[in-house]
N, C-alpha and C positions, 0 to 999 in steps of 0.2 A: 851205404858206406859214407863216412865223412873222411876228408883227407886233410892232413896238416900241410898247408901250402904257404910259401912266402907272402908276406903282406906288402902293400905298396909303401909303407912307412920306412922300410929299411930291410936289408937282407937278413938281419938278425931277428926280425919280428915275424913271427908266424901266426897264422890263425886257422881255425878249422873251417873248411869249405865243404859244401855238400847240400843235399845228398848227391852222391856220385854212384855210378854203376860200373862194376868190374866187367870189362869186355873180354879180356883174354889173360890167361895165366902165362907170364913170360918165363918164370922160373919158380922154384918153390917159395921164394920170398919176394918176388917182383911181379907186379900186375900192370896191365894196360887198363887205365881207368878213364871212362867218359865222364867229364865234369858236369855235363848237363847243359853247357852253353856252347857246345860245338868243339870245345877244347878237349883233346885226348892226350894223356901223358902217362909215362911210366912212373909207378910209385912203389916204394919199398913197403913191405908189410908193417914195419914199425911206425909208419906215418899214416896208417889207416885204422879206423875204428868203426864198429858197427853203429849205424844210425838208429837211435831210439827216439821215437816221438814221446815227449814227456806229457803233453796236454792234448787231449782229444776232445775238443768241443766244450771243455769246461775251463773256466778261468775267472779272474776277477774283473768285473766290469763296473765302473762307477756310474752313479745315476746321471752324471753330466755328460757321459759319452753318447754321442749321436751317431757314431759310425755303425752301430749295431741295430739301429732302428728302435722301435718302441719296445721297451722292456716291461714284462709283466711281473707283478709282485707275486711272491710265492703264496700269499694268503689272500688272493683276490676272491671276489664273491662267487666266481664260477667254480672254484674248487673248495668252497666252504664245507660241502658235504663230505669231502675226502679227508677231513682232518682226522688225525689218529684218535683224538678224544671221542669222536663220534662212533668209533668202532669198538670201544671198550664196553664189555658186558656189564650192565648195572649190578647183576648178581655178584660179580667178582669183587666189587668195590663197596658193597653195602656196609662193611665193617668200618669204613673210613668216615670221618666227620665231614661236614660240608666244606670247611676250610681246607682240609686235606685233599678232598676231591678237586677243588679249584686249583690247588697247587699242582696236583698230578696232571690235570688237563693242560694247565699252562706249560708244564715241563714237556708233555708229549707234543703239544702243538708247536 
């Protein structure tokens, strides 16, 4: 769960905090929620949402980022044999010209 809680910038400013864990159901619409930092509070159901992880291990990483360690390029020499163009049966593309084959392989890879 994520919880809509007041922000430090003012009482009219709220932000989503979490993930949090529901500890106890107080009433049909009120829950006792552990905020994960030792803080436990009662929260109305209108201020709670299901926590959904949007990205799991995939994201945009720039070449200049050093936080993630050494990045391997997708077409390194180690995986040159795994290219999709190497798995195409020559019999199935014999009707194509040399230029068309090159364009197809370039598109596949």
